[in-house]
ROGUZA-5835 format. One record per residue: residue in three letters; z, x, y of N, C-alpha, C in turn. Coordinates in steps of 0.05 Angstrom, whole numbers, plus 5000, padded with zeros to 4 digits. Atoms other than C-alpha are relative to their C-alpha. Example, Ala and Ser with C-alpha at 12.3 -4.5 7.8 and 13.67 -1.06 7.14 Angstrom:
residues 2
<pt res="ALA" n_pz="5000" n_px="5018" n_py="4976" ca_pz="5156" ca_px="5246" ca_py="4910" c_pz="5000" c_px="5018" c_py="5024"/>
<pt res="SER" n_pz="4999" n_px="4984" n_py="4976" ca_pz="5143" ca_px="5273" ca_py="4979" c_pz="5014" c_px="4985" c_py="5022"/>
END
This chain:
residues 115
<pt res="MET" n_pz="4996" n_px="4984" n_py="5024" ca_pz="0710" ca_px="5470" ca_py="9719" c_pz="4995" c_px="4982" c_py="4976"/>
<pt res="THR" n_pz="5006" n_px="5016" n_py="5024" ca_pz="0684" ca_px="5446" ca_py="9652" c_pz="5023" c_px="5001" c_py="4980"/>
<pt res="ASN" n_pz="4980" n_px="5000" n_py="5021" ca_pz="0727" ca_px="5429" ca_py="9592" c_pz="5000" c_px="5027" c_py="4985"/>
<pt res="GLU" n_pz="5002" n_px="4975" n_py="5015" ca_pz="0700" ca_px="5491" ca_py="9557" c_pz="5013" c_px="5023" c_py="5016"/>
<pt res="ASP" n_pz="4987" n_px="4979" n_py="4983" ca_pz="0722" ca_px="5535" ca_py="9616" c_pz="5030" c_px="4998" c_py="4999"/>
<pt res="LYS" n_pz="4971" n_px="5004" n_py="5002" ca_pz="0791" ca_px="5504" ca_py="9614" c_pz="5011" c_px="5010" c_py="4973"/>
<pt res="ILE" n_pz="4992" n_px="4992" n_py="5027" ca_pz="0796" ca_px="5515" ca_py="9539" c_pz="5001" c_px="5030" c_py="4998"/>
<pt res="GLU" n_pz="5000" n_px="4971" n_py="5002" ca_pz="0776" ca_px="5588" ca_py="9545" c_pz="5023" c_px="5012" c_py="5017"/>
<pt res="GLU" n_pz="4978" n_px="4989" n_py="4983" ca_pz="0826" ca_px="5600" ca_py="9602" c_pz="5027" c_px="4995" c_py="4986"/>
<pt res="LEU" n_pz="4975" n_px="5006" n_py="5013" ca_pz="0882" ca_px="5565" ca_py="9564" c_pz="5004" c_px="5018" c_py="4975"/>
<pt res="ILE" n_pz="4997" n_px="4982" n_py="5023" ca_pz="0868" ca_px="5605" ca_py="9501" c_pz="5007" c_px="5028" c_py="5009"/>
<pt res="GLY" n_pz="4993" n_px="4974" n_py="4989" ca_pz="0871" ca_px="5668" ca_py="9544" c_pz="5030" c_px="5002" c_py="5007"/>
<pt res="LEU" n_pz="4971" n_px="5000" n_py="4993" ca_pz="0940" ca_px="5648" ca_py="9570" c_pz="5017" c_px="5000" c_py="4975"/>
<pt res="TYR" n_pz="4985" n_px="5000" n_py="5025" ca_pz="0964" ca_px="5632" ca_py="9500" c_pz="5000" c_px="5027" c_py="4987"/>
<pt res="TRP" n_pz="5001" n_px="4974" n_py="5013" ca_pz="0940" ca_px="5698" ca_py="9474" c_pz="5016" c_px="5021" c_py="5015"/>
<pt res="ASP" n_pz="4983" n_px="4982" n_py="4985" ca_pz="0974" ca_px="5735" ca_py="9531" c_pz="5029" c_px="4997" c_py="4991"/>
<pt res="LEU" n_pz="4972" n_px="5005" n_py="5008" ca_pz="1039" ca_px="5703" ca_py="9508" c_pz="5007" c_px="5011" c_py="4972"/>
<pt res="ILE" n_pz="4993" n_px="4993" n_py="5028" ca_pz="1034" ca_px="5717" ca_py="9434" c_pz="4991" c_px="5027" c_py="4991"/>
<pt res="SER" n_pz="5012" n_px="4975" n_py="5011" ca_pz="0994" ca_px="5781" ca_py="9428" c_pz="5019" c_px="5024" c_py="5002"/>
<pt res="CYS" n_pz="4981" n_px="4978" n_py="5000" ca_pz="1053" ca_px="5826" ca_py="9446" c_pz="5015" c_px="5003" c_py="4974"/>
<pt res="ASP" n_pz="4984" n_px="5000" n_py="5024" ca_pz="1088" ca_px="5806" ca_py="9382" c_pz="4984" c_px="4993" c_py="4975"/>
<pt res="HIS" n_pz="5014" n_px="5012" n_py="5023" ca_pz="1036" ca_px="5773" ca_py="9338" c_pz="4970" c_px="5006" c_py="5003"/>
<pt res="HIS" n_pz="5028" n_px="4993" n_py="4998" ca_pz="0967" ca_px="5801" ca_py="9324" c_pz="4984" c_px="4990" c_py="4976"/>
<pt res="LYS" n_pz="5015" n_px="5012" n_py="5023" ca_pz="0937" ca_px="5754" ca_py="9272" c_pz="4975" c_px="4986" c_py="5011"/>
<pt res="THR" n_pz="5025" n_px="5013" n_py="4991" ca_pz="0865" ca_px="5733" ca_py="9280" c_pz="5002" c_px="4970" c_py="4998"/>
<pt res="LYS" n_pz="4997" n_px="5029" n_py="5004" ca_pz="0883" ca_px="5665" ca_py="9253" c_pz="5012" c_px="4986" c_py="5025"/>
<pt res="ASP" n_pz="4988" n_px="5012" n_py="4976" ca_pz="0925" ca_px="5653" ca_py="9316" c_pz="4982" c_px="5001" c_py="5024"/>
<pt res="SER" n_pz="5018" n_px="4998" n_py="4977" ca_pz="0866" ca_px="5669" ca_py="9361" c_pz="4976" c_px="4981" c_py="4998"/>
<pt res="LYS" n_pz="5023" n_px="5018" n_py="5005" ca_pz="0817" ca_px="5617" ca_py="9333" c_pz="5007" c_px="4971" c_py="5005"/>
<pt res="PHE" n_pz="4997" n_px="5029" n_py="4994" ca_pz="0811" ca_px="5546" ca_py="9360" c_pz="4972" c_px="4988" c_py="4997"/>
<pt res="TYR" n_pz="5025" n_px="5013" n_py="5006" ca_pz="0757" ca_px="5496" ca_py="9341" c_pz="4997" c_px="4972" c_py="5011"/>
<pt res="VAL" n_pz="5009" n_px="5027" n_py="4995" ca_pz="0721" ca_px="5435" ca_py="9367" c_pz="4974" c_px="4998" c_py="4985"/>
<pt res="SER" n_pz="5024" n_px="5002" n_py="5016" ca_pz="0670" ca_px="5412" ca_py="9317" c_pz="4996" c_px="4971" c_py="4990"/>
<pt res="LYS" n_pz="5007" n_px="5026" n_py="5011" ca_pz="0636" ca_px="5352" ca_py="9286" c_pz="5006" c_px="5001" c_py="4970"/>
<pt res="GLU" n_pz="4993" n_px="5002" n_py="5028" ca_pz="0663" ca_px="5332" ca_py="9218" c_pz="4984" c_px="4977" c_py="4987"/>
<pt res="TYR" n_pz="5016" n_px="5020" n_py="5014" ca_pz="0615" ca_px="5296" ca_py="9172" c_pz="5012" c_px="4994" c_py="4973"/>
<pt res="SER" n_pz="4988" n_px="5008" n_py="5026" ca_pz="0636" ca_px="5257" ca_py="9111" c_pz="4980" c_px="4982" c_py="4985"/>
<pt res="ALA" n_pz="5017" n_px="5017" n_py="5016" ca_pz="0600" ca_px="5223" ca_py="9054" c_pz="5011" c_px="4971" c_py="4999"/>
<pt res="TYR" n_pz="4988" n_px="5027" n_py="5002" ca_pz="0648" ca_px="5163" ca_py="9056" c_pz="5015" c_px="4990" c_py="5024"/>
<pt res="ASP" n_pz="4988" n_px="5008" n_py="4974" ca_pz="0679" ca_px="5162" ca_py="9126" c_pz="4980" c_px="5004" c_py="5022"/>
<pt res="LYS" n_pz="5018" n_px="4995" n_py="4977" ca_pz="0647" ca_px="5158" ca_py="9194" c_pz="5004" c_px="5028" c_py="5010"/>
<pt res="SER" n_pz="4999" n_px="4973" n_py="4988" ca_pz="0631" ca_px="5225" ca_py="9226" c_pz="5018" c_px="4998" c_py="5025"/>
<pt res="GLU" n_pz="4984" n_px="4999" n_py="4976" ca_pz="0679" ca_px="5246" ca_py="9280" c_pz="5003" c_px="5029" c_py="5009"/>
<pt res="TRP" n_pz="4994" n_px="4975" n_py="4989" ca_pz="0695" ca_px="5302" ca_py="9326" c_pz="5029" c_px="5007" c_py="4995"/>
<pt res="VAL" n_pz="4973" n_px="4991" n_py="5004" ca_pz="0756" ca_px="5344" ca_py="9314" c_pz="5007" c_px="5024" c_py="5018"/>
<pt res="ALA" n_pz="4989" n_px="4977" n_py="4986" ca_pz="0799" ca_px="5392" ca_py="9354" c_pz="5021" c_px="5011" c_py="4981"/>
<pt res="TYR" n_pz="4979" n_px="4990" n_py="5018" ca_pz="0840" ca_px="5438" ca_py="9310" c_pz="5005" c_px="5030" c_py="5004"/>
<pt res="HIS" n_pz="4991" n_px="4972" n_py="5000" ca_pz="0877" ca_px="5503" ca_py="9305" c_pz="5019" c_px="5003" c_py="4976"/>
<pt res="ASP" n_pz="4984" n_px="4996" n_py="5024" ca_pz="0907" ca_px="5531" ca_py="9241" c_pz="5012" c_px="5028" c_py="5001"/>
<pt res="GLY" n_pz="4988" n_px="4973" n_py="4996" ca_pz="0950" ca_px="5589" ca_py="9264" c_pz="5026" c_px="5002" c_py="4985"/>
<pt res="TYR" n_pz="4973" n_px="4996" n_py="5011" ca_pz="1014" ca_px="5619" ca_py="9239" c_pz="5022" c_px="4990" c_py="5018"/>
<pt res="ILE" n_pz="4979" n_px="5008" n_py="4981" ca_pz="1052" ca_px="5604" ca_py="9303" c_pz="4998" c_px="4970" c_py="5006"/>
<pt res="SER" n_pz="5003" n_px="5028" n_py="4994" ca_pz="1023" ca_px="5535" ca_py="9315" c_pz="4975" c_px="4990" c_py="4986"/>
<pt res="ASP" n_pz="5024" n_px="5013" n_py="5011" ca_pz="0973" ca_px="5486" ca_py="9286" c_pz="4998" c_px="4971" c_py="5010"/>
<pt res="PHE" n_pz="5004" n_px="5028" n_py="4993" ca_pz="0943" ca_px="5419" ca_py="9303" c_pz="4973" c_px="4992" c_py="4990"/>
<pt res="TYR" n_pz="5025" n_px="5012" n_py="5009" ca_pz="0887" ca_px="5373" ca_py="9280" c_pz="4999" c_px="4972" c_py="5012"/>
<pt res="GLU" n_pz="5003" n_px="5026" n_py="4987" ca_pz="0863" ca_px="5314" ca_py="9321" c_pz="4971" c_px="4992" c_py="4999"/>
<pt res="THR" n_pz="5027" n_px="5011" n_py="5001" ca_pz="0802" ca_px="5270" ca_py="9312" c_pz="4994" c_px="4985" c_py="5026"/>
<pt res="ALA" n_pz="5009" n_px="5013" n_py="4976" ca_pz="0761" ca_px="5240" ca_py="9368" c_pz="4972" c_px="4988" c_py="4995"/>
<pt res="ASP" n_pz="5026" n_px="5012" n_py="5002" ca_pz="0700" ca_px="5196" ca_py="9377" c_pz="4977" c_px="5016" c_py="5013"/>
<pt res="THR" n_pz="5020" n_px="4984" n_py="4985" ca_pz="0664" ca_px="5243" ca_py="9425" c_pz="5009" c_px="5029" c_py="5002"/>
<pt res="ARG" n_pz="4993" n_px="4972" n_py="4996" ca_pz="0660" ca_px="5317" ca_py="9437" c_pz="5019" c_px="5003" c_py="5024"/>
<pt res="GLU" n_pz="4983" n_px="4998" n_py="4976" ca_pz="0690" ca_px="5307" ca_py="9507" c_pz="5029" c_px="4993" c_py="4993"/>
<pt res="GLU" n_pz="4973" n_px="5008" n_py="5007" ca_pz="0750" ca_px="5271" ca_py="9477" c_pz="5013" c_px="5022" c_py="4983"/>
<pt res="ALA" n_pz="4989" n_px="4978" n_py="5016" ca_pz="0759" ca_px="5327" ca_py="9426" c_pz="5007" c_px="5024" c_py="5017"/>
<pt res="GLU" n_pz="4994" n_px="4978" n_py="4982" ca_pz="0756" ca_px="5379" ca_py="9482" c_pz="5025" c_px="4993" c_py="5016"/>
<pt res="GLN" n_pz="4976" n_px="5008" n_py="4985" ca_pz="0808" ca_px="5339" ca_py="9521" c_pz="5025" c_px="5002" c_py="4982"/>
<pt res="ALA" n_pz="4978" n_px="4997" n_py="5019" ca_pz="0852" ca_px="5338" ca_py="9458" c_pz="5007" c_px="5029" c_py="4997"/>
<pt res="MET" n_pz="4995" n_px="4972" n_py="5002" ca_pz="0844" ca_px="5413" ca_py="9452" c_pz="5016" c_px="5010" c_py="5025"/>
<pt res="ILE" n_pz="4986" n_px="4993" n_py="4975" ca_pz="0866" ca_px="5422" ca_py="9525" c_pz="5029" c_px="4991" c_py="4999"/>
<pt res="ARG" n_pz="4973" n_px="5011" n_py="5002" ca_pz="0926" ca_px="5377" ca_py="9513" c_pz="5018" c_px="5016" c_py="4981"/>
<pt res="HIS" n_pz="4985" n_px="4984" n_py="5020" ca_pz="0948" ca_px="5415" ca_py="9451" c_pz="5005" c_px="5028" c_py="5009"/>
<pt res="LEU" n_pz="4996" n_px="4973" n_py="4990" ca_pz="0938" ca_px="5483" ca_py="9483" c_pz="5023" c_px="5000" c_py="5021"/>
<pt res="LYS" n_pz="4978" n_px="5001" n_py="4980" ca_pz="0983" ca_px="5462" ca_py="9541" c_pz="5027" c_px="4997" c_py="4986"/>
<pt res="ILE" n_pz="4975" n_px="5004" n_py="5015" ca_pz="1036" ca_px="5440" ca_py="9491" c_pz="5009" c_px="5026" c_py="4987"/>
<pt res="ILE" n_pz="4991" n_px="4976" n_py="5014" ca_pz="1036" ca_px="5504" ca_py="9451" c_pz="5005" c_px="5023" c_py="5019"/>
<pt res="ILE" n_pz="4993" n_px="4980" n_py="4979" ca_pz="1035" ca_px="5547" ca_py="9514" c_pz="5028" c_px="4995" c_py="5011"/>
<pt res="LYS" n_pz="4973" n_px="5007" n_py="4990" ca_pz="1096" ca_px="5510" ca_py="9541" c_pz="5021" c_px="5007" c_py="4979"/>
<pt res="ASP" n_pz="4982" n_px="4993" n_py="5022" ca_pz="1130" ca_px="5519" ca_py="9473" c_pz="5004" c_px="5030" c_py="4999"/>
<pt res="GLN" n_pz="4998" n_px="4971" n_py="5001" ca_pz="1115" ca_px="5593" ca_py="9473" c_pz="5013" c_px="5012" c_py="5024"/>
<pt res="LEU" n_pz="4986" n_px="4991" n_py="4976" ca_pz="1138" ca_px="5601" ca_py="9545" c_pz="5030" c_px="4996" c_py="4997"/>
<pt res="GLU" n_pz="4972" n_px="5005" n_py="5005" ca_pz="1204" ca_px="5569" ca_py="9525" c_pz="5012" c_px="5022" c_py="4983"/>
<pt res="THR" n_pz="4991" n_px="4979" n_py="5018" ca_pz="1212" ca_px="5619" ca_py="9468" c_pz="5001" c_px="5027" c_py="5015"/>
<pt res="THR" n_pz="5001" n_px="4975" n_py="4985" ca_pz="1192" ca_px="5676" ca_py="9514" c_pz="5023" c_px="5003" c_py="5019"/>
<pt res="PHE" n_pz="4978" n_px="4999" n_py="4981" ca_pz="1243" ca_px="5659" ca_py="9567" c_pz="5027" c_px="5003" c_py="4986"/>
<pt res="LYS" n_pz="4975" n_px="4997" n_py="5016" ca_pz="1298" ca_px="5652" ca_py="9514" c_pz="5003" c_px="5029" c_py="4990"/>
<pt res="ALA" n_pz="5000" n_px="4972" n_py="5010" ca_pz="1279" ca_px="5720" ca_py="9485" c_pz="5006" c_px="5020" c_py="5022"/>
<pt res="ILE" n_pz="4995" n_px="4982" n_py="4977" ca_pz="1280" ca_px="5752" ca_py="9554" c_pz="5029" c_px="4998" c_py="5008"/>
<pt res="ALA" n_pz="4972" n_px="5004" n_py="4992" ca_pz="1348" ca_px="5722" ca_py="9570" c_pz="5020" c_px="5011" c_py="4980"/>
<pt res="SER" n_pz="4982" n_px="4991" n_py="5021" ca_pz="1379" ca_px="5742" ca_py="9503" c_pz="4986" c_px="5018" c_py="4980"/>
<pt res="PRO" n_pz="5016" n_px="4983" n_py="5018" ca_pz="1340" ca_px="5801" ca_py="9474" c_pz="5013" c_px="5008" c_py="4974"/>
<pt res="ASP" n_pz="4986" n_px="4992" n_py="5025" ca_pz="1393" ca_px="5818" ca_py="9423" c_pz="4999" c_px="4978" c_py="4979"/>
<pt res="GLU" n_pz="5000" n_px="5023" n_py="5018" ca_pz="1387" ca_px="5749" ca_py="9392" c_pz="4971" c_px="4995" c_py="4989"/>
<pt res="TRP" n_pz="5027" n_px="5006" n_py="5008" ca_pz="1311" ca_px="5751" ca_py="9385" c_pz="4986" c_px="5026" c_py="4990"/>
<pt res="ASP" n_pz="5014" n_px="4977" n_py="5012" ca_pz="1271" ca_px="5798" ca_py="9341" c_pz="4970" c_px="4998" c_py="5006"/>
<pt res="ILE" n_pz="5028" n_px="5002" n_py="4992" ca_pz="1206" ca_px="5792" ca_py="9380" c_pz="4995" c_px="5016" c_py="5025"/>
<pt res="TYR" n_pz="5009" n_px="4987" n_py="4975" ca_pz="1167" ca_px="5829" ca_py="9433" c_pz="4987" c_px="4978" c_py="5017"/>
<pt res="THR" n_pz="5011" n_px="5021" n_py="4983" ca_pz="1148" ca_px="5787" ca_py="9493" c_pz="4986" c_px="5013" c_py="5024"/>
<pt res="VAL" n_pz="5010" n_px="4992" n_py="4974" ca_pz="1108" ca_px="5792" ca_py="9557" c_pz="5024" c_px="5003" c_py="5018"/>
<pt res="GLY" n_pz="4978" n_px="4998" n_py="4981" ca_pz="1152" ca_px="5811" ca_py="9615" c_pz="5005" c_px="4974" c_py="5014"/>
<pt res="GLU" n_pz="4992" n_px="5025" n_py="4986" ca_pz="1188" ca_px="5759" ca_py="9656" c_pz="4980" c_px="4994" c_py="5023"/>
<pt res="THR" n_pz="5019" n_px="5004" n_py="4978" ca_pz="1139" ca_px="5769" ca_py="9714" c_pz="4974" c_px="4987" c_py="4990"/>
<pt res="ARG" n_pz="5024" n_px="5012" n_py="5011" ca_pz="1078" ca_px="5754" ca_py="9670" c_pz="5005" c_px="4972" c_py="4989"/>
<pt res="ALA" n_pz="4994" n_px="5027" n_py="5010" ca_pz="1112" ca_px="5695" ca_py="9637" c_pz="5001" c_px="4980" c_py="5023"/>
<pt res="LYS" n_pz="4999" n_px="5018" n_py="4977" ca_pz="1126" ca_px="5665" ca_py="9705" c_pz="4972" c_px="4995" c_py="5012"/>
<pt res="GLU" n_pz="5028" n_px="5004" n_py="4990" ca_pz="1053" ca_px="5677" ca_py="9726" c_pz="4986" c_px="4980" c_py="4982"/>
<pt res="ILE" n_pz="5013" n_px="5018" n_py="5019" ca_pz="1029" ca_px="5641" ca_py="9663" c_pz="5011" c_px="4972" c_py="5005"/>
<pt res="GLN" n_pz="4988" n_px="5026" n_py="4994" ca_pz="1078" ca_px="5584" ca_py="9678" c_pz="4987" c_px="4988" c_py="5025"/>
<pt res="GLU" n_pz="5013" n_px="5011" n_py="4975" ca_pz="1047" ca_px="5577" ca_py="9748" c_pz="4971" c_px="4994" c_py="4995"/>
<pt res="GLU" n_pz="5028" n_px="5005" n_py="5006" ca_pz="0976" ca_px="5583" ca_py="9722" c_pz="4996" c_px="4974" c_py="4984"/>
<pt res="LEU" n_pz="5001" n_px="5024" n_py="5016" ca_pz="0990" ca_px="5527" ca_py="9672" c_pz="5001" c_px="4975" c_py="5016"/>
<pt res="LYS" n_pz="4997" n_px="5024" n_py="4983" ca_pz="1007" ca_px="5479" ca_py="9728" c_pz="4973" c_px="4989" c_py="5010"/>
<pt res="LYS" n_pz="5025" n_px="5010" n_py="4990" ca_pz="0935" ca_px="5475" ca_py="9750" c_pz="4986" c_px="4982" c_py="4979"/>
<pt res="TYR" n_pz="5012" n_px="5017" n_py="5021" ca_pz="0919" ca_px="5439" ca_py="9684" c_pz="5015" c_px="4974" c_py="4996"/>
<pt res="ASP" n_pz="4985" n_px="5026" n_py="5002" ca_pz="0969" ca_px="5382" ca_py="9695" c_pz="4985" c_px="4978" c_py="5014"/>
END
């Protein structure tokens, strides 16, 4: 499986987690791109500028930027899973809609293949 395949699958898992409660386009966009500068060396970047999460990491190669994207996606999925399980356990304390417990556990298991 290529890094691009992994990134697309991880974005799908992330969207499954957040789309029940949060439907902002900004949270669905993730980028790996080359950043050029007039005064600094050019570099690859992996970034996401969402409402729920954001990150920006530079890299020397596209592959390193893709690996950074995978690492960050895993982190934000784990964070969102934690929030999801808390909301399922105490729905009166959380004002959010979540995927069901069954789907959250499936996503948790699917995430393990990226460790």
